[in-house]
C-alpha positions as CSV (number, residue, x, y, z in Angstrom):
1,X,-14.3,-58.1,46.4
2,X,-17.9,-57.5,45.2
3,X,-19.2,-58.0,48.7
4,X,-16.6,-55.6,50.1
5,X,-17.5,-52.9,47.7
6,X,-21.2,-53.4,48.4
7,X,-20.7,-53.3,52.1
8,X,-18.6,-50.1,51.9
9,X,-21.3,-48.5,49.8
10,X,-24.1,-49.4,52.1
11,X,-22.2,-48.3,55.2
12,X,-21.1,-45.0,53.5
13,X,-24.6,-44.2,52.4
14,X,-26.0,-44.8,55.8
15,X,-23.3,-42.6,57.3
16,X,-24.0,-39.9,54.9
17,X,-27.7,-40.1,55.5
18,X,-27.1,-39.7,59.2
19,X,-25.3,-36.3,58.8
20,X,-27.3,-34.9,56.0
21,X,-29.2,-31.9,57.5
22,X,-32.1,-31.9,55.0
23,X,-32.3,-35.7,54.4
24,X,-35.7,-37.2,54.0
25,X,-36.7,-39.7,56.7
26,X,-37.9,-42.4,54.3
27,X,-34.7,-42.2,52.3
28,X,-32.6,-42.6,55.5
29,X,-34.8,-45.7,56.5
30,X,-34.2,-47.2,53.1
31,X,-30.4,-46.9,53.3
32,X,-30.4,-48.4,56.8
33,X,-32.3,-51.3,55.6
34,X,-29.8,-51.8,52.7
35,X,-26.9,-51.8,55.3
36,X,-28.6,-54.4,57.5
37,X,-29.4,-56.6,54.5
38,X,-25.8,-56.6,53.3
39,X,-24.5,-57.4,56.8
40,X,-27.0,-60.2,57.2
41,X,-25.9,-61.6,53.8
42,X,-22.3,-61.6,54.9
43,X,-23.2,-63.5,58.1
44,X,-25.2,-66.0,56.1
45,X,-22.2,-66.7,54.0
46,X,-20.2,-67.3,57.2
47,X,-22.8,-69.8,58.4
48,X,-22.7,-71.7,55.0
49,X,-18.9,-71.8,55.2
50,X,-18.3,-69.7,52.1
51,X,-16.1,-67.3,54.1
52,X,-14.7,-67.5,57.6
53,X,-15.9,-65.3,60.4
54,X,-12.5,-63.5,60.6
55,X,-12.9,-62.6,56.9
56,X,-16.4,-61.3,57.4
57,X,-15.5,-59.2,60.5
58,X,-12.5,-57.7,58.6
59,X,-14.7,-57.0,55.6
60,X,-17.3,-55.1,57.7
61,X,-14.6,-53.3,59.7
62,X,-12.9,-52.1,56.5
63,X,-16.2,-50.9,55.1
64,X,-17.0,-48.9,58.2
65,X,-13.6,-47.2,58.2
66,X,-14.0,-46.3,54.5
67,X,-17.5,-44.9,55.1
68,X,-16.3,-42.9,58.1
69,X,-13.5,-41.4,56.0
70,X,-15.9,-40.4,53.1
71,X,-18.5,-39.0,55.5
72,X,-15.9,-36.9,57.2
73,X,-14.7,-35.6,53.8
74,X,-18.3,-34.7,52.8
75,X,-18.9,-32.9,56.1
76,X,-15.7,-30.8,55.6
77,X,-16.8,-30.0,52.0
78,X,-20.2,-28.8,53.2
79,X,-18.7,-26.6,55.9
80,X,-16.3,-25.0,53.4
81,X,-19.2,-24.3,51.0
82,X,-21.1,-22.7,53.9
83,X,-18.2,-20.4,54.6
84,X,-17.9,-19.5,50.9
85,X,-21.6,-18.8,50.6
86,X,-21.5,-16.3,53.5
87,X,-22.2,-12.8,52.1
88,X,-23.0,-14.2,48.6
89,X,-25.8,-12.5,46.7
90,X,-28.3,-14.8,45.0
91,X,-29.4,-13.3,41.7
92,X,-32.8,-14.3,40.6
93,X,-33.6,-14.6,36.8
94,X,-34.2,-11.2,35.3
95,X,-36.2,-11.0,32.0
96,X,-34.5,-9.4,29.0
97,X,-36.9,-6.5,28.9
98,X,-36.0,-5.6,32.5
99,X,-32.3,-5.8,31.7
100,X,-32.7,-3.4,28.7
101,X,-34.5,-0.9,31.0
102,X,-31.7,-1.1,33.6
103,X,-29.1,-0.5,30.9
104,X,-30.8,2.6,29.6
105,X,-31.0,4.0,33.1
106,X,-27.4,3.3,33.9
107,X,-26.2,4.8,30.5
108,X,-28.2,8.0,31.2
109,X,-26.5,8.4,34.6
110,X,-22.9,8.0,33.2
111,X,-21.1,11.3,32.9
112,X,-20.0,12.4,29.4
113,X,-16.5,12.8,30.7
114,X,-16.3,9.1,31.7
115,X,-17.8,8.1,28.3
116,X,-15.0,10.1,26.6
117,X,-12.3,8.4,28.7
118,X,-13.6,4.9,27.8
119,X,-13.9,5.8,24.1
120,X,-10.4,7.2,24.1
121,X,-9.1,3.9,25.6
122,X,-10.9,1.9,22.9
123,X,-9.9,4.1,20.0
124,X,-7.0,3.3,17.7
125,X,-4.8,5.8,19.5
126,X,-5.7,4.3,22.8
127,X,-4.9,0.8,21.6
128,X,-1.7,2.1,20.0
129,X,-0.6,3.6,23.3
130,X,-0.2,0.2,24.9
131,X,2.1,-1.1,22.1
132,X,5.9,-1.1,22.4
133,X,7.6,2.2,21.7
134,X,9.1,1.1,18.4
135,X,5.6,0.0,17.1
136,X,4.0,3.2,18.2
137,X,6.4,5.1,16.0
138,X,5.5,3.2,12.8
139,X,2.7,4.0,10.3
140,X,2.1,1.2,7.9
141,X,1.0,1.7,4.3
142,X,0.1,-0.7,1.5
143,X,-2.0,-1.2,-1.6
144,X,-2.8,-3.8,-4.2
145,X,-3.9,-3.0,-7.7
146,X,-5.4,-5.5,-10.2
147,X,-5.5,-4.3,-13.8
148,X,-7.0,-5.6,-17.0
149,X,-5.3,-3.9,-20.0
150,X,-5.9,-4.0,-23.7
151,X,-3.4,-2.3,-26.1
152,X,-4.9,-2.0,-29.5
153,X,-2.8,-1.0,-32.5
154,X,-4.3,0.4,-35.7
155,X,-3.9,-1.9,-38.7
156,X,-2.5,0.9,-40.8
157,X,0.4,1.6,-38.4
158,X,3.9,1.6,-40.0
159,X,5.9,-1.6,-39.4
160,X,9.6,-1.9,-38.6
161,X,9.8,1.9,-38.2
162,X,10.3,2.3,-34.5
163,X,13.6,0.9,-33.2
164,X,13.7,-0.7,-29.8
165,X,16.8,1.3,-28.7
166,X,17.1,-0.6,-25.4
167,X,17.3,-4.0,-27.1
168,X,19.6,-2.7,-29.8
169,X,22.1,-1.1,-27.4
170,X,22.0,-4.2,-25.2
171,X,22.7,-6.5,-28.1
172,X,25.4,-4.3,-29.7
173,X,23.5,-3.5,-32.9
174,X,20.4,-3.8,-35.0
175,X,21.4,-7.1,-36.6
176,X,22.4,-8.6,-33.3
177,X,19.1,-7.7,-31.7
178,X,17.2,-9.7,-34.4
179,X,13.4,-9.7,-34.0
180,X,13.7,-7.5,-30.9
181,X,15.3,-4.7,-32.8
182,X,11.9,-3.1,-33.6
183,X,8.9,-2.2,-31.3
184,X,5.6,-3.9,-31.9
185,X,3.3,-1.5,-33.8
186,X,0.6,-3.9,-35.2
187,X,-0.2,-6.7,-32.9
188,X,-2.8,-6.1,-30.1
189,X,-1.8,-7.1,-26.6
190,X,-4.2,-8.1,-23.9
191,X,-2.9,-8.8,-20.4
192,X,-3.6,-8.9,-16.7
193,X,-1.3,-7.1,-14.4
194,X,-0.9,-6.6,-10.6
195,X,0.9,-4.0,-8.5
196,X,1.7,-4.7,-4.8
197,X,3.3,-2.1,-2.5
198,X,3.9,-2.3,1.2
199,X,5.9,-0.1,3.5
200,X,6.1,2.1,6.6
201,X,7.0,5.5,7.8
202,X,8.8,5.9,11.2
203,X,8.7,8.9,13.5
204,X,12.2,9.2,14.9
205,X,11.7,12.3,17.0
206,X,13.0,15.8,16.9
207,X,11.5,16.3,13.4
208,X,13.2,13.2,11.9
209,X,11.3,10.6,10.0
210,X,12.3,7.7,7.8
211,X,10.4,5.3,5.5
212,X,10.8,2.3,3.3
213,X,8.5,0.6,0.7
214,X,8.8,-2.6,-1.3
215,X,7.0,-3.1,-4.6
216,X,6.5,-5.7,-7.3
217,X,7.6,-5.2,-10.9
218,X,10.8,-5.0,-12.8
219,X,13.4,-2.2,-13.1
220,X,16.3,-0.8,-15.0
221,X,19.0,1.6,-14.1
222,X,16.9,4.8,-14.1
223,X,13.3,3.8,-14.6
224,X,11.1,1.1,-13.1
225,X,7.5,0.0,-13.5
226,X,5.8,-1.5,-10.5
227,X,3.4,-3.5,-12.7
228,X,3.8,-7.3,-12.8
229,X,2.3,-9.0,-15.8
230,X,0.5,-12.2,-14.9
231,X,1.2,-15.5,-16.7
232,X,4.4,-16.7,-15.1
233,X,3.5,-20.4,-14.7
234,X,3.4,-19.8,-10.9
235,X,6.9,-18.3,-10.6
236,X,7.4,-15.8,-7.8
237,X,7.0,-12.1,-8.6
238,X,10.0,-9.8,-8.6
239,X,10.1,-7.6,-5.5
240,X,12.4,-4.6,-5.0
241,X,13.1,-1.6,-2.8
242,X,10.8,1.0,-4.3
243,X,11.5,3.7,-1.6
244,X,13.9,4.2,1.2
245,X,14.5,7.7,2.6
246,X,15.3,9.9,5.6
247,X,13.6,13.2,6.2
248,X,14.1,16.2,8.6
249,X,11.2,18.6,9.0
250,X,12.3,20.5,12.0
251,X,9.5,21.9,14.1
252,X,6.6,22.9,11.7
253,X,4.7,26.1,12.7
254,X,1.4,27.5,11.5
255,X,3.2,29.8,9.1
256,X,6.1,27.8,7.7
257,X,7.3,24.2,7.0
258,X,10.8,23.3,6.0
259,X,11.9,19.8,5.1
260,X,14.9,18.0,3.5
261,X,14.7,14.4,2.2
262,X,17.4,12.1,1.0
263,X,17.3,8.6,-0.5
264,X,14.7,7.2,-2.9
265,X,11.4,8.8,-2.4
266,X,8.1,9.9,-4.1
267,X,8.1,12.7,-6.7
268,X,8.7,16.0,-4.7
269,X,7.3,18.2,-7.5
270,X,3.7,19.2,-8.3
271,X,3.3,17.5,-11.7
272,X,1.3,15.4,-14.1
273,X,2.0,12.3,-16.2
274,X,3.0,14.4,-19.2
275,X,6.4,15.2,-17.6
276,X,6.7,12.6,-14.8
277,X,5.1,9.1,-14.7
278,X,2.9,8.9,-11.7
279,X,4.7,5.8,-10.2
280,X,8.2,7.3,-10.7
281,X,10.4,7.5,-7.7
282,X,13.3,10.0,-7.4
283,X,16.8,9.2,-6.1
284,X,18.9,11.9,-4.5
285,X,18.2,14.8,-2.2
286,X,15.3,17.4,-2.2
287,X,14.3,20.3,0.0
288,X,10.8,21.8,0.3
289,X,9.7,25.1,1.9
290,X,6.2,26.4,2.6
291,X,5.3,29.8,3.9
292,X,1.7,30.7,4.8
293,X,0.8,34.3,3.7
294,X,-2.5,34.0,5.6
295,X,-2.9,34.0,9.4
296,X,-5.6,31.4,9.0
297,X,-3.9,28.0,9.4
298,X,-7.1,26.2,8.2
299,X,-7.2,27.9,4.9
300,X,-3.6,28.5,3.9
301,X,-2.2,30.7,1.2
302,X,1.2,29.1,0.7
303,X,4.2,30.0,-1.3
304,X,6.0,26.7,-2.1
305,X,9.6,26.2,-3.2
306,X,11.2,22.8,-4.0
307,X,14.8,22.1,-5.0
308,X,16.3,18.8,-5.9
309,X,19.5,17.1,-7.2
310,X,19.1,13.5,-8.5
311,X,22.0,11.4,-9.8
312,X,21.0,9.3,-12.9
313,X,24.2,7.3,-13.4
314,X,27.7,7.5,-11.9
315,X,30.7,7.5,-14.3
316,X,34.5,7.7,-14.1
317,X,35.6,10.4,-13.8
318,X,32.8,11.9,-11.7
319,X,32.8,15.1,-13.7
320,X,30.9,13.1,-16.4
321,X,28.2,11.8,-14.0
322,X,24.6,12.2,-15.3
323,X,22.3,14.3,-13.2
324,X,18.8,15.8,-13.0
325,X,18.7,19.2,-11.3
326,X,15.2,20.7,-10.6
327,X,13.6,23.6,-9.0
328,X,9.9,24.6,-8.7
329,X,8.2,27.7,-7.3
330,X,4.5,28.0,-6.8
331,X,1.5,29.1,-4.8
332,X,-1.2,26.9,-3.1
333,X,-4.4,28.7,-2.2
334,X,-7.2,27.2,-0.1
335,X,-10.6,28.9,0.4
336,X,-13.1,28.6,3.2
337,X,-15.3,26.5,1.0
338,X,-12.4,24.0,0.6
339,X,-11.8,25.1,-3.0
340,X,-8.2,25.0,-4.1
341,X,-5.9,26.6,-6.7
342,X,-2.3,25.7,-7.4
343,X,0.1,27.3,-9.8
344,X,3.7,26.1,-10.2
345,X,6.6,27.0,-12.5
346,X,9.5,24.5,-12.7
347,X,12.9,24.3,-14.4
348,X,14.5,20.9,-14.9
349,X,18.1,20.5,-16.2
350,X,19.5,17.2,-17.4
351,X,23.3,17.3,-17.1
352,X,25.6,15.2,-19.3
353,X,22.8,13.2,-20.8
354,X,23.5,14.1,-24.5
355,X,25.4,11.5,-26.6
356,X,28.9,11.9,-27.9
357,X,30.1,10.1,-31.0
358,X,33.1,7.8,-30.5
359,X,36.3,8.3,-32.4
360,X,36.5,5.7,-35.2
361,X,36.5,2.1,-33.9
362,X,36.7,3.1,-30.2
363,X,34.3,2.9,-27.3
364,X,35.5,5.8,-25.3
365,X,32.1,7.6,-25.3
366,X,29.9,4.6,-24.9
367,X,28.9,5.8,-21.4
368,X,27.0,8.7,-23.0
369,X,24.4,6.3,-24.3
370,X,21.2,6.3,-22.1
371,X,20.6,3.4,-19.8
372,X,16.9,3.5,-20.8
373,X,14.5,5.2,-23.2
374,X,10.9,4.7,-24.3
375,X,10.4,6.2,-27.7
376,X,10.0,9.6,-29.4
377,X,13.2,11.5,-28.6
378,X,15.7,12.2,-31.4
379,X,18.5,9.6,-31.2
380,X,21.7,9.1,-33.2
381,X,24.3,6.3,-33.6
382,X,27.5,7.0,-31.6
383,X,29.3,3.7,-32.4
384,X,31.2,5.1,-35.4
385,X,32.5,1.6,-36.3
386,X,33.7,0.4,-39.6
387,X,31.5,-2.7,-38.9
388,X,28.1,-1.7,-40.2
389,X,26.4,-4.2,-37.9
390,X,27.6,-2.4,-34.7
391,X,25.3,0.3,-33.4
392,X,24.9,2.3,-30.2
393,X,22.3,5.0,-29.9
394,X,22.2,8.0,-27.7
395,X,20.2,11.2,-27.2
396,X,20.9,13.9,-29.8
397,X,19.6,16.9,-27.8
398,X,20.1,18.6,-24.5
399,X,17.0,18.8,-22.3
400,X,16.4,21.8,-20.1
401,X,12.7,22.0,-19.5
402,X,10.5,24.9,-18.5
403,X,7.2,23.6,-17.1
404,X,4.1,25.7,-16.1
405,X,1.2,24.0,-14.3
406,X,-2.2,25.2,-13.1
407,X,-4.5,22.9,-11.0
408,X,-7.9,24.0,-9.7
409,X,-10.7,22.4,-7.6
410,X,-13.9,24.5,-7.3
411,X,-16.7,23.4,-5.0
412,X,-19.5,24.4,-7.2
413,X,-22.1,22.4,-5.2
414,X,-22.1,21.2,-1.6
415,X,-21.2,17.7,-2.5
416,X,-19.6,18.0,-5.9
417,X,-16.4,19.6,-7.3
418,X,-15.4,20.9,-10.7
419,X,-11.7,20.3,-11.4
420,X,-9.3,21.5,-14.1
421,X,-5.7,21.1,-15.0
422,X,-3.6,23.0,-17.6
423,X,0.1,22.4,-18.3
424,X,2.6,23.6,-20.8
425,X,6.2,22.5,-21.2
426,X,9.0,23.5,-23.5
427,X,12.6,22.2,-23.9
428,X,14.7,25.4,-24.1
429,X,17.9,23.3,-24.3
430,X,17.3,22.1,-27.8
431,X,19.7,23.6,-30.3
432,X,19.5,22.6,-34.0
433,X,23.0,23.8,-34.8
434,X,24.6,21.7,-32.0
435,X,22.6,18.7,-33.0
436,X,23.7,19.0,-36.6
437,X,27.3,19.2,-35.4
438,X,26.8,16.0,-33.4
439,X,24.8,14.0,-35.9
440,X,25.6,15.6,-39.3
441,X,21.9,16.0,-39.9
442,X,19.7,19.0,-39.4
443,X,16.8,18.3,-36.9
444,X,13.9,20.7,-36.8
445,X,12.9,21.8,-33.2
446,X,9.9,20.0,-32.0
447,X,10.1,21.0,-28.3
448,X,6.7,22.0,-27.0
449,X,3.9,20.2,-25.2
450,X,0.7,20.9,-23.5
451,X,-2.2,19.2,-21.8
452,X,-5.6,20.3,-20.5
453,X,-8.4,18.4,-18.8
454,X,-11.6,19.1,-16.9
455,X,-13.4,16.9,-14.4
456,X,-16.4,16.6,-12.2
457,X,-17.3,14.4,-9.2
458,X,-17.8,14.0,-5.5
459,X,-16.2,16.6,-3.3
460,X,-14.8,13.9,-1.0
461,X,-13.7,10.7,-2.8
462,X,-13.6,7.6,-0.7
463,X,-17.0,7.2,1.0
464,X,-19.2,4.5,-0.6
465,X,-20.6,5.4,-4.0
466,X,-18.4,8.5,-4.4
467,X,-17.1,9.1,-7.9
468,X,-15.2,11.4,-10.2
469,X,-14.7,11.6,-13.9
470,X,-12.6,13.8,-16.2
471,X,-11.5,14.1,-19.8
472,X,-8.5,15.8,-21.4
473,X,-6.3,16.3,-24.5
474,X,-2.5,16.0,-24.7
475,X,-0.1,17.2,-27.4
476,X,3.6,16.4,-26.8
477,X,6.2,16.9,-29.4
478,X,9.2,14.7,-30.0
479,X,11.8,16.5,-27.8
480,X,9.6,18.4,-25.4
481,X,10.6,16.2,-22.5
482,X,13.0,13.3,-21.9
483,X,10.9,10.3,-22.8
484,X,12.6,7.9,-20.3
485,X,10.6,9.4,-17.4
486,X,7.1,10.4,-18.7
487,X,3.8,8.5,-19.0
488,X,4.3,4.8,-20.0
489,X,0.6,4.3,-20.9
490,X,-0.3,7.2,-23.2
491,X,0.7,6.1,-26.8
492,X,2.3,3.2,-25.0
493,X,5.0,5.4,-23.6
494,X,7.2,8.2,-24.8
495,X,6.8,11.4,-26.7
496,X,5.7,12.5,-30.3
497,X,2.1,11.8,-29.4
498,X,-1.3,13.6,-29.4
499,X,-4.7,12.4,-28.3
500,X,-7.4,12.1,-25.7
501,X,-7.6,10.8,-22.2
502,X,-10.8,9.8,-20.3
503,X,-10.8,8.6,-16.7
504,X,-13.7,7.5,-14.3
505,X,-13.2,6.5,-10.7
506,X,-15.8,4.9,-8.4
507,X,-15.4,4.1,-4.7
508,X,-17.0,1.0,-3.1
509,X,-15.7,2.1,0.3
510,X,-12.7,4.0,1.7
511,X,-10.4,1.1,1.0
512,X,-11.7,-0.3,-2.3
513,X,-12.2,1.7,-5.5
514,X,-12.0,1.1,-9.2
515,X,-10.7,3.1,-12.2
516,X,-11.6,2.9,-15.9
517,X,-9.2,4.7,-18.3
518,X,-9.3,5.1,-22.1
519,X,-6.3,6.6,-23.9
520,X,-6.3,7.2,-27.6
521,X,-3.1,8.6,-29.1
522,X,-1.3,8.9,-32.5
523,X,2.1,10.0,-33.7
524,X,2.6,13.7,-34.5
525,X,5.6,13.7,-36.8
526,X,6.8,10.1,-36.8
527,X,5.7,7.2,-39.0
528,X,1.9,6.4,-38.5
529,X,1.3,4.9,-35.1
530,X,-2.1,4.9,-33.5
531,X,-2.5,3.1,-30.1
532,X,-5.7,2.8,-28.1
533,X,-5.2,1.7,-24.5
534,X,-8.1,0.6,-22.3
535,X,-7.4,-0.2,-18.6
536,X,-9.7,-1.3,-15.8
537,X,-8.2,-1.2,-12.3
538,X,-9.4,-2.5,-9.0
539,X,-7.5,-0.9,-6.1
540,X,-7.3,-2.0,-2.5
541,X,-5.6,0.2,0.1
542,X,-4.8,-0.6,3.7
């Protein structure tokens, strides 16, 4: 076997050398000598009787046949390569400095129109155009907020003076609620919290759009916070449907825009935290209309009207359902320098939210108790039970709010803006005589609230190192607004609070920014309660 392989190799090499067009003569001579040497070795083995002559002749014949086959294959391969090389361009090595010069010359000769076409294809819109139709119609949104929060209570605060009405009503009485019957007023609380939101808006054509968003946090029948407190031993966070809506906007023009929205959606009113918590979503239907008094579409002078109807709870019969009805009329003025002035007047009417005392030892009017409150509003016990340990608390007053709001942004310098906000609210539904008839106790009207703040910062917030800061003062009496829906941070939620607010924002880039807030508030008429809240947020948007 070894001799056969050696013979085949020698014969093949000699054959290949005979057909190689550029073979060196000395190399060819060496291969021929190798062939003759192997053949002579085989014949010597025959003479010594190691192998027979027939075996030797067969071995040499097989080697020649194998060599001829391999030579023919090599010849065919060379011919195929020659055909492939016809017309080929041989590119010599080009130094990098020459390549750079060629690139500059070619770039200078490309028409701007062609550059624009290529850029359009590589832009987000160009890439988007090759996606499936259903993906092209979706706009994704999302954000993550990490918060460090410190709630500091003054050591002179009154203890066991602020009932936790939610816990008491859920337990059936103050005694049954036990340690949870009263709100914390003296123990500081430090915690880390996170908020995660993710959703999309979909363009459905012909003026129709729809959207959905999920968010972390926990909820209750009419109010939800999207904050999730860390420290769950690795348990999964609660996730819920935060928004889900359908909107029709018709065909907007330069002069007017009309839209209707139904479902669960963002606050449709121009507002501040004093009346509506900034994370609050509204359930129901709302319509918005804008009309531009100016012929300049870039610097609009709009009249804005918003109407909405929002069910709070459904009851039986439906005539006792709880509703929020709201309307707002305002102006929105924009100048050529991008300064802006907004003024809005709103009226909010809460229907069937006032409590009704039960007939003795019955529960017929239990449904009038609120599903959720924070603290501050005037409450009374509607249980009317002969068992002194049974309690159920409800709102004592009607709430019909008149709210006036002024927001201004003035571009005082090319890169900086001065901002200001002023708001006043009054509950015109409060009636001391009606409250006395319900509760048997006279309650003085404390129904007004106001807030004012001023700020300064970058005209455009978002670019790296842009910033803004503002400070303000808030004064909100006990029954000025319904405490279930307003700011949950100032005075740690609710009404009957006055104090200061300071906020500083700083942007690392357009998707990452941080906020530092300090809120210091004390009770106006209630038992002593001073709460300082410090929050540091890191926000990521995508």
